[in-house]
N, C-alpha and C positions, 0 to 999 in steps of 0.2 A: 546443419544436419536436418534433412527433411525426412518425414515418414512416408513410405510408399503405401499403396493399397494393402499389400500383404501384412505389413506391420500393424496397420490400423485394425485390420480384421482379427489378427492374433490378439491384440490388446482387448478388443471388444469381446472376443470369445473367453478370454481369461476372466474379465470382469463379470461376464454372464455366469460363468462357472462358480465364481466366488460368492456373488451376491444373490444370484437367482433371478428369474424373470419377474417376480413380484416386487422386488426392491428396486429394480432399474428405473421405473418412473419417478420414484421418490428421490433417488440419487440425482437424476437429471434435474428435477425441480429444485433441489437444494443447491446444486452446482449453479444453476441459472440465477437463483436469488443471490447467491454469494458474489457472482460476477457483477450483477447489476448494482448491488450495494457498494462494491469496491469502486466501480466506475463513478457512481454518484458521489461517494466520498472524495475521490480524487478531483472531480470537477468542482465540487463545492469548496475544497481546499484552495484551488487555484483562484477562485473568484473572490474569496475573502482575504482582506489584508491581515497579516499577522497581528495579534493583539499587542505585542510589544511595540511595533511601529506605530500603532494607532495612539499610544499613550505618550510618545515622545513629543516634546515641544517643537515648534516649527524651526527649521534650520539646523536641527541636531541630527547627525547621522547615526544610524543604529550600530555602525561598526566603530569600535574604538581601536586606536593604535596602541602599541606597547607603551608609548610615552604617556598616554592618557589614563591608563589603567592604574588603580590604586596600588601602592607598594605595600607588600606584606611586612609585618613587623620583623625586626632583626632577630636572629637566633640568639639564645642566651647560653 
């Protein structure tokens, strides 16, 4: 679904009516900061190895099969 020029103008007009012309620069700045911090967080997350994998001894896989998981105590 793509927005055409008419839909974009309608959305901008409604935002202008709701928030007023004095608040629009502040809203734009806040939105830009939020998008930047989200992008930064996602790229940093991809670059860092998960902490759980960093603590595992060499040769040990982080995924356990059903057979390797501890068995819960029997019901009484």
